[in-house]
Residue frames as qw, qx, qy, qz and C-alpha x, y, z in Angstrom:
[[0.114, 0.293, -0.027, -0.949, 5.63, -42.30, -25.90],
 [0.530, 0.152, -0.288, -0.783, 2.04, -42.34, -27.03],
 [0.076, -0.008, -0.997, -0.004, 1.39, -45.92, -25.91],
 [0.299, 0.370, 0.664, -0.576, -2.03, -44.97, -24.54],
 [0.512, 0.543, -0.068, -0.662, -3.16, -43.61, -27.90],
 [0.296, 0.300, -0.853, -0.307, -1.71, -46.62, -29.68],
 [0.096, 0.124, 0.943, -0.293, -3.71, -48.79, -27.27],
 [0.452, 0.446, 0.346, -0.691, -6.93, -46.93, -28.05],
 [0.518, 0.481, -0.437, -0.557, -6.49, -47.62, -31.78],
 [0.212, 0.209, -0.953, -0.057, -5.53, -51.23, -31.23],
 [0.224, 0.221, 0.828, -0.464, -8.43, -51.96, -28.89],
 [0.509, 0.476, 0.082, -0.713, -10.85, -50.24, -31.25],
 [0.522, 0.409, -0.610, -0.434, -9.76, -52.39, -34.20],
 [0.098, 0.106, -0.979, 0.144, -9.55, -55.63, -32.18],
 [0.343, 0.299, 0.675, -0.581, -13.06, -55.19, -30.72],
 [0.567, 0.503, -0.071, -0.648, -14.52, -54.23, -34.10],
 [0.350, 0.343, -0.833, -0.257, -12.81, -57.24, -35.67],
 [0.080, 0.046, 0.945, -0.314, -14.37, -59.50, -33.02],
 [0.401, 0.471, 0.537, -0.573, -17.83, -58.08, -33.65],
 [0.525, 0.389, 0.667, 0.357, -17.48, -58.14, -37.46],
 [0.152, 0.940, 0.234, -0.194, -17.55, -54.36, -37.89],
 [0.349, -0.627, 0.393, 0.575, -13.92, -53.87, -38.95],
 [0.668, 0.691, -0.074, -0.265, -13.56, -53.04, -42.66],
 [0.918, 0.099, 0.150, 0.354, -11.04, -54.94, -44.77],
 [0.055, 0.955, -0.279, -0.080, -7.69, -53.16, -44.75],
 [0.794, 0.393, -0.369, 0.281, -4.18, -54.05, -45.84],
 [0.741, -0.394, -0.251, 0.482, -1.30, -54.38, -43.40],
 [0.379, 0.193, 0.038, 0.904, 0.25, -51.16, -44.72],
 [0.261, -0.610, -0.279, -0.694, -3.00, -49.29, -44.16],
 [0.716, -0.600, -0.355, -0.008, -3.40, -50.71, -40.69],
 [0.670, -0.229, -0.176, 0.684, 0.13, -49.80, -39.57],
 [0.173, 0.356, 0.130, 0.909, -0.23, -46.30, -41.04],
 [0.457, -0.668, -0.334, -0.483, -3.49, -45.83, -39.11],
 [0.763, -0.526, -0.315, 0.204, -2.05, -47.04, -35.80],
 [0.594, -0.397, -0.014, 0.699, 1.17, -45.02, -35.88],
 [0.310, 0.790, 0.301, 0.434, -0.02, -41.99, -37.88],
 [0.514, 0.113, -0.278, 0.804, 2.60, -39.38, -37.00],
 [0.110, -0.475, 0.029, -0.872, 0.54, -36.22, -36.21],
 [0.694, -0.469, -0.062, -0.543, -1.80, -38.06, -33.86],
 [0.705, 0.114, -0.669, 0.204, 0.70, -40.54, -32.39],
 [0.329, 0.084, -0.641, 0.689, 1.45, -39.00, -29.02],
 [0.109, 0.247, 0.543, -0.795, -1.76, -37.18, -28.01],
 [0.371, 0.580, 0.717, -0.111, -4.55, -37.89, -30.50],
 [0.695, -0.028, 0.191, -0.693, -7.14, -37.11, -31.73],
 [0.442, -0.065, 0.894, -0.034, -8.29, -40.73, -31.64],
 [0.496, 0.294, -0.405, -0.709, -9.45, -41.42, -35.19],
 [0.803, 0.076, 0.539, -0.242, -11.47, -44.46, -36.31],
 [0.375, -0.223, 0.750, 0.497, -10.08, -46.74, -38.99],
 [0.396, 0.550, 0.715, 0.172, -13.25, -46.81, -41.10],
 [0.146, 0.960, 0.151, -0.183, -13.04, -43.03, -41.42],
 [0.304, -0.735, 0.444, 0.413, -9.24, -42.89, -41.85],
 [0.568, -0.069, 0.720, 0.391, -8.58, -45.50, -44.54],
 [0.502, 0.714, 0.469, 0.136, -10.86, -44.09, -47.36],
 [0.077, 0.980, -0.130, -0.128, -8.92, -40.81, -47.24],
 [0.458, -0.556, 0.621, 0.309, -5.66, -42.73, -47.24],
 [0.620, 0.217, 0.704, 0.271, -6.71, -44.68, -50.34],
 [0.361, 0.694, 0.438, 0.442, -7.97, -41.69, -52.31],
 [0.350, -0.513, -0.163, 0.766, -5.96, -38.64, -51.27],
 [0.312, 0.881, 0.339, 0.111, -7.26, -35.37, -52.68],
 [0.528, 0.349, -0.063, 0.772, -4.79, -32.72, -53.90],
 [0.278, -0.537, -0.391, 0.694, -4.21, -29.81, -51.50],
 [0.203, 0.799, 0.392, 0.409, -6.15, -26.72, -52.56],
 [0.163, 0.505, -0.204, 0.823, -5.45, -23.10, -51.64],
 [0.608, -0.587, -0.016, -0.535, -8.07, -23.38, -48.88],
 [0.932, -0.227, -0.236, 0.156, -6.29, -26.46, -47.52],
 [0.588, 0.259, -0.263, 0.720, -2.98, -24.59, -47.37],
 [0.177, -0.572, 0.105, -0.794, -4.67, -21.70, -45.58],
 [0.826, -0.465, -0.150, -0.282, -6.28, -24.14, -43.14],
 [0.863, -0.034, -0.291, 0.411, -2.89, -25.78, -42.42],
 [0.334, 0.401, -0.231, 0.821, -1.18, -22.44, -41.79],
 [0.425, -0.574, 0.021, -0.699, -3.96, -21.17, -39.53],
 [0.886, -0.398, -0.178, -0.156, -4.29, -24.33, -37.42],
 [0.804, 0.027, -0.280, 0.524, -0.56, -24.86, -36.96],
 [0.180, 0.467, -0.191, 0.845, 0.06, -21.17, -36.17],
 [0.546, -0.561, 0.019, -0.621, -2.80, -20.92, -33.67],
 [0.928, -0.265, -0.260, 0.038, -1.80, -24.27, -32.16],
 [0.649, 0.171, -0.302, 0.677, 1.78, -23.13, -31.62],
 [0.082, -0.521, 0.134, -0.839, 0.57, -19.80, -30.18],
 [0.736, -0.504, -0.115, -0.438, -1.87, -21.48, -27.78],
 [0.933, -0.189, -0.245, 0.186, 0.65, -24.07, -26.62],
 [0.704, 0.039, -0.178, 0.686, 3.93, -22.16, -26.43],
 [0.056, 0.416, -0.071, 0.905, 2.73, -18.63, -25.71],
 [0.562, -0.499, -0.055, -0.657, -0.55, -18.80, -23.76],
 [0.911, -0.307, -0.273, -0.046, -0.15, -22.18, -22.00],
 [0.709, 0.078, -0.341, 0.612, 3.52, -21.70, -21.14],
 [0.009, -0.461, 0.184, -0.868, 2.79, -18.20, -19.79],
 [0.703, -0.478, -0.101, -0.516, -0.06, -19.51, -17.66],
 [0.869, -0.087, -0.440, 0.211, 2.24, -22.26, -16.36],
 [0.289, 0.386, -0.419, 0.769, 4.19, -19.62, -14.44],
 [0.331, -0.252, 0.378, -0.827, 1.21, -18.93, -12.16],
 [0.754, -0.131, -0.476, -0.433, -0.69, -22.24, -12.50],
 [0.735, -0.514, 0.301, -0.325, -1.39, -24.37, -9.47],
 [0.715, 0.283, -0.626, 0.132, 1.27, -26.95, -8.57],
 [0.755, -0.395, -0.470, 0.229, 2.51, -28.67, -5.41],
 [0.488, -0.113, -0.257, 0.827, 5.01, -26.00, -4.39],
 [0.071, -0.329, -0.152, -0.929, 2.84, -23.03, -5.34],
 [0.569, -0.542, -0.517, -0.340, -0.13, -24.37, -3.39],
 [0.663, -0.420, -0.431, 0.445, 1.91, -24.25, -0.17],
 [0.331, -0.070, -0.076, 0.938, 2.86, -20.62, -0.72],
 [0.216, -0.426, -0.363, -0.800, -0.62, -19.23, -1.48],
 [0.163, -0.237, -0.759, 0.584, -2.43, -18.05, 1.66],
 [0.321, 0.291, 0.193, -0.880, -5.31, -15.93, 0.33],
 [0.591, 0.410, 0.672, -0.176, -8.58, -17.12, -1.20],
 [0.456, 0.812, -0.022, -0.363, -8.35, -14.72, -4.14],
 [0.116, 0.659, -0.696, -0.260, -4.90, -15.85, -5.23],
 [0.437, -0.052, 0.897, -0.038, -5.91, -19.51, -4.83],
 [0.619, 0.604, 0.431, -0.256, -8.78, -18.97, -7.25],
 [0.328, 0.825, -0.332, -0.318, -6.36, -17.30, -9.68],
 [0.079, -0.495, 0.851, 0.157, -3.83, -20.16, -9.64],
 [0.558, 0.189, 0.792, -0.160, -6.60, -22.78, -9.90],
 [0.603, 0.715, 0.259, -0.238, -8.08, -21.15, -13.00],
 [0.150, 0.772, -0.551, -0.280, -4.60, -20.53, -14.43],
 [0.334, -0.227, 0.913, 0.064, -4.08, -24.28, -14.19],
 [0.596, 0.456, 0.624, -0.217, -7.43, -25.03, -15.79],
 [0.507, 0.825, -0.008, -0.249, -6.77, -22.77, -18.76],
 [0.092, -0.647, 0.721, 0.230, -3.16, -23.92, -19.03],
 [0.509, 0.031, 0.860, 0.023, -4.41, -27.50, -19.55],
 [0.577, 0.667, 0.425, -0.205, -6.95, -26.36, -22.13],
 [0.332, 0.876, -0.246, -0.251, -4.61, -24.18, -24.21],
 [0.232, -0.523, 0.800, 0.182, -1.78, -26.73, -24.02],
 [0.502, 0.129, 0.855, 0.027, -3.89, -29.70, -25.15],
 [0.532, 0.736, 0.384, -0.169, -6.13, -27.90, -27.62],
 [0.118, 0.846, -0.394, -0.338, -3.03, -26.17, -29.01],
 [0.296, -0.304, 0.874, 0.237, -1.36, -29.53, -29.64],
 [0.540, 0.424, 0.723, -0.077, -4.60, -30.79, -31.23],
 [0.393, 0.860, 0.023, -0.325, -4.64, -27.81, -33.60],
 [0.015, -0.666, 0.676, 0.315, -1.06, -28.62, -34.65],
 [0.423, -0.030, 0.903, 0.072, -1.93, -32.30, -35.14],
 [0.534, 0.633, 0.527, -0.189, -5.01, -31.53, -37.22],
 [0.279, 0.873, -0.216, -0.336, -3.09, -29.01, -39.33],
 [0.142, -0.521, 0.802, 0.257, -0.17, -31.42, -39.94],
 [0.513, 0.197, 0.835, -0.023, -2.58, -34.21, -40.83],
 [0.515, 0.771, 0.253, -0.278, -4.32, -32.01, -43.40],
 [0.094, 0.765, -0.537, -0.343, -0.86, -31.43, -44.94],
 [0.158, -0.203, 0.953, 0.163, -0.81, -35.22, -45.41],
 [0.461, -0.058, -0.479, -0.745, -4.38, -35.01, -46.86],
 [0.392, -0.333, -0.847, 0.132, -5.93, -36.69, -43.80],
 [0.311, -0.556, -0.041, -0.770, -8.78, -34.90, -41.99],
 [0.294, -0.086, -0.830, 0.466, -8.50, -35.78, -38.31],
 [0.309, -0.728, -0.574, -0.212, -11.64, -35.30, -36.18],
 [0.081, -0.694, 0.192, -0.689, -11.96, -32.26, -33.96],
 [0.555, -0.132, -0.726, 0.383, -11.18, -32.72, -30.28],
 [0.151, -0.385, -0.475, 0.777, -12.38, -29.50, -28.60],
 [0.001, 0.593, 0.510, 0.623, -15.40, -27.25, -29.08],
 [0.139, -0.528, 0.174, -0.819, -15.25, -24.41, -26.52],
 [0.552, -0.310, -0.769, 0.089, -15.82, -26.74, -23.54],
 [0.247, -0.230, -0.512, 0.790, -15.50, -24.02, -20.86],
 [0.257, 0.007, -0.093, -0.962, -18.33, -22.08, -22.48],
 [0.428, -0.263, -0.797, -0.335, -20.87, -24.94, -22.11],
 [0.480, -0.541, -0.025, -0.690, -23.79, -24.73, -19.75],
 [0.819, -0.429, 0.243, -0.292, -23.27, -27.90, -17.68],
 [0.419, -0.521, 0.736, 0.108, -20.93, -30.79, -16.98],
 [0.755, 0.283, 0.590, 0.037, -22.55, -33.12, -19.54],
 [0.530, 0.845, 0.062, 0.035, -22.07, -30.63, -22.35],
 [0.173, -0.838, 0.509, 0.091, -18.54, -29.99, -21.08],
 [0.560, -0.291, 0.764, 0.132, -17.57, -33.64, -21.45],
 [0.699, 0.530, 0.476, 0.057, -19.22, -33.81, -24.88],
 [0.404, 0.901, -0.018, 0.153, -16.91, -30.99, -26.02],
 [0.232, -0.799, 0.554, -0.017, -13.65, -31.65, -24.13],
 [0.142, -0.356, 0.909, 0.163, -11.31, -34.28, -25.65],
 [0.736, 0.208, -0.002, -0.645, -14.25, -35.32, -27.80],
 [0.692, 0.309, -0.624, -0.188, -12.61, -38.39, -29.38],
 [0.136, 0.191, -0.876, 0.422, -11.65, -39.81, -25.95],
 [0.491, 0.079, 0.477, -0.725, -15.21, -39.37, -24.66],
 [0.777, 0.293, -0.223, -0.510, -16.62, -41.05, -27.78],
 [0.490, 0.319, -0.810, 0.048, -14.11, -43.93, -27.46],
 [0.058, -0.070, 0.836, -0.542, -15.02, -44.64, -23.82],
 [0.625, 0.170, 0.216, -0.730, -18.71, -44.33, -24.65],
 [0.756, 0.327, -0.420, -0.381, -18.38, -46.95, -27.41],
 [0.666, 0.245, -0.692, 0.131, -16.00, -49.42, -25.72],
 [0.183, 0.047, -0.763, 0.618, -16.68, -49.02, -22.00],
 [0.358, 0.072, 0.355, -0.861, -19.95, -47.23, -21.19],
 [0.707, 0.144, -0.266, -0.639, -22.26, -48.91, -23.72],
 [0.616, 0.094, -0.782, -0.028, -21.00, -52.50, -23.19],
 [0.108, 0.004, -0.761, 0.639, -21.18, -52.10, -19.41],
 [0.464, 0.094, 0.200, -0.858, -24.68, -50.60, -19.61],
 [0.709, 0.119, -0.505, -0.477, -25.87, -53.44, -21.88],
 [0.483, 0.052, -0.846, 0.218, -24.54, -56.09, -19.48],
 [0.050, 0.054, 0.630, -0.773, -26.11, -54.40, -16.46],
 [0.555, 0.029, -0.130, -0.821, -29.49, -54.18, -18.19],
 [0.658, -0.015, -0.726, -0.198, -29.67, -57.97, -18.01],
 [0.255, -0.093, -0.769, 0.578, -29.66, -57.70, -14.21],
 [0.220, -0.730, -0.641, -0.088, -32.51, -56.49, -11.98],
 [0.326, -0.297, -0.195, 0.876, -30.81, -53.21, -11.15],
 [0.229, 0.853, 0.396, -0.251, -33.01, -50.11, -11.53],
 [0.558, 0.712, 0.134, 0.405, -32.15, -47.66, -14.31],
 [0.133, -0.951, 0.191, -0.205, -30.74, -45.04, -11.95],
 [0.731, -0.526, 0.414, 0.134, -28.35, -47.61, -10.41],
 [0.811, 0.297, 0.331, 0.380, -27.14, -48.75, -13.84],
 [0.307, 0.878, 0.035, 0.365, -26.53, -45.15, -14.80],
 [0.416, -0.861, 0.281, -0.074, -24.64, -44.46, -11.56],
 [0.827, -0.267, 0.425, 0.251, -22.39, -47.53, -11.97],
 [0.716, 0.467, 0.298, 0.425, -21.62, -46.85, -15.63],
 [0.187, 0.921, -0.011, 0.342, -21.01, -43.11, -15.40],
 [0.470, -0.811, 0.346, -0.055, -18.94, -43.24, -12.22],
 [0.868, -0.150, 0.408, 0.241, -17.09, -46.39, -13.31],
 [0.672, 0.578, 0.206, 0.415, -16.17, -44.99, -16.74],
 [0.032, 0.945, -0.140, 0.294, -15.00, -41.69, -15.31],
 [0.659, -0.633, 0.402, 0.063, -12.80, -43.53, -12.82],
 [0.850, 0.170, 0.356, 0.350, -11.34, -45.50, -15.74],
 [0.419, 0.812, 0.058, 0.401, -10.61, -42.24, -17.58],
 [0.337, -0.891, 0.268, -0.143, -9.00, -40.91, -14.41],
 [0.801, -0.367, 0.437, 0.183, -6.80, -44.03, -14.08],
 [0.748, 0.513, 0.218, 0.360, -5.84, -43.74, -17.74],
 [0.129, 0.928, -0.154, 0.313, -4.35, -40.34, -16.88],
 [0.164, 0.550, -0.694, 0.435, -2.36, -41.86, -14.02],
 [0.713, -0.274, -0.645, 0.018, -2.42, -44.76, -11.56],
 [0.172, 0.127, -0.518, 0.828, -2.93, -42.71, -8.39],
 [0.073, -0.549, -0.766, 0.327, -5.65, -42.19, -5.80],
 [0.075, 0.462, 0.054, -0.882, -5.95, -38.53, -6.87],
 [0.276, 0.123, -0.611, -0.731, -7.18, -39.70, -10.29],
 [0.198, -0.354, -0.914, 0.010, -9.61, -42.14, -8.67],
 [0.035, -0.580, -0.494, 0.647, -11.08, -39.23, -6.71],
 [0.124, 0.338, -0.322, -0.876, -11.07, -37.11, -9.88],
 [0.247, -0.100, -0.829, -0.492, -13.06, -39.80, -11.71],
 [0.172, -0.477, -0.815, 0.281, -15.45, -40.23, -8.76],
 [0.009, 0.497, 0.219, -0.839, -16.04, -36.46, -8.62],
 [0.258, 0.253, -0.446, -0.819, -16.81, -36.12, -12.33],
 [0.238, -0.186, -0.922, -0.241, -18.84, -39.34, -12.44],
 [0.082, -0.528, -0.699, 0.476, -21.01, -38.14, -9.57],
 [0.108, 0.449, -0.021, -0.886, -21.39, -34.78, -11.27],
 [0.261, 0.074, -0.702, -0.658, -22.56, -36.41, -14.51],
 [0.222, -0.345, -0.912, 0.013, -24.99, -38.69, -12.63],
 [0.028, -0.538, -0.509, 0.672, -26.45, -35.86, -10.52],
 [0.188, 0.358, -0.236, -0.884, -26.86, -33.65, -13.59],
 [0.255, -0.077, -0.842, -0.468, -28.59, -36.50, -15.47],
 [0.184, -0.465, -0.835, 0.231, -31.01, -37.17, -12.58],
 [0.026, 0.510, 0.253, -0.822, -31.68, -33.44, -12.17],
 [0.207, 0.196, -0.502, -0.817, -32.42, -33.17, -15.90],
 [0.258, -0.259, -0.900, -0.236, -34.84, -36.12, -15.76],
 [0.148, -0.528, -0.687, 0.477, -36.61, -34.71, -12.70],
 [0.054, 0.502, 0.083, -0.859, -36.88, -31.12, -13.97],
 [0.080, 0.009, -0.699, -0.710, -38.02, -32.16, -17.49],
 [0.208, -0.479, -0.841, -0.139, -41.36, -33.39, -16.09],
 [0.216, -0.720, -0.465, 0.468, -41.89, -30.14, -14.16]]
């Protein structure tokens, strides 16, 4: 349970240690960071340099903090166990897909699935952030109305924000830097990095061809949007 999020924290600290960016922490602080209860199973993915100062100098909970905790935990529980679980009844799945024969109902079950994922995950994130504040730790936000954004790039900057930032820091940027030393044109470097990283994110969700195709689809979308933005900016 939660191994993937443990791995993100471990890789983050190991790589930063190798590059000399890891701050000095005690073993107790390190273990607390890695297995911090509210964020253990599904994030958000915090960074140790942000986490440890709050651990060392915890501030007393104010009335506003208690109000914040109650609001985030309540809304998180409502989103996850009321909205998401209700949507799950009509959300797309293997058996339901075989029973739907009209275009209209297929759109309904597809969007029910999309919103089920959002309310389930963002609801859990609200609970985690609220519980962490109860322990005087301010976890980073993970969602910022992603379905209301104007394009796929803004969507991925606002959906599972800490995962996107982690892959940008430890996969996208190192790969892009290494490819810049080759003779590949900029557009090719961008295509390889964006598609490659999105395939990695897909495989992190599950080792299956469906997730490879998912990563390829989103990587191509990001690349096409980037190229369109560059082309239209000059016009």
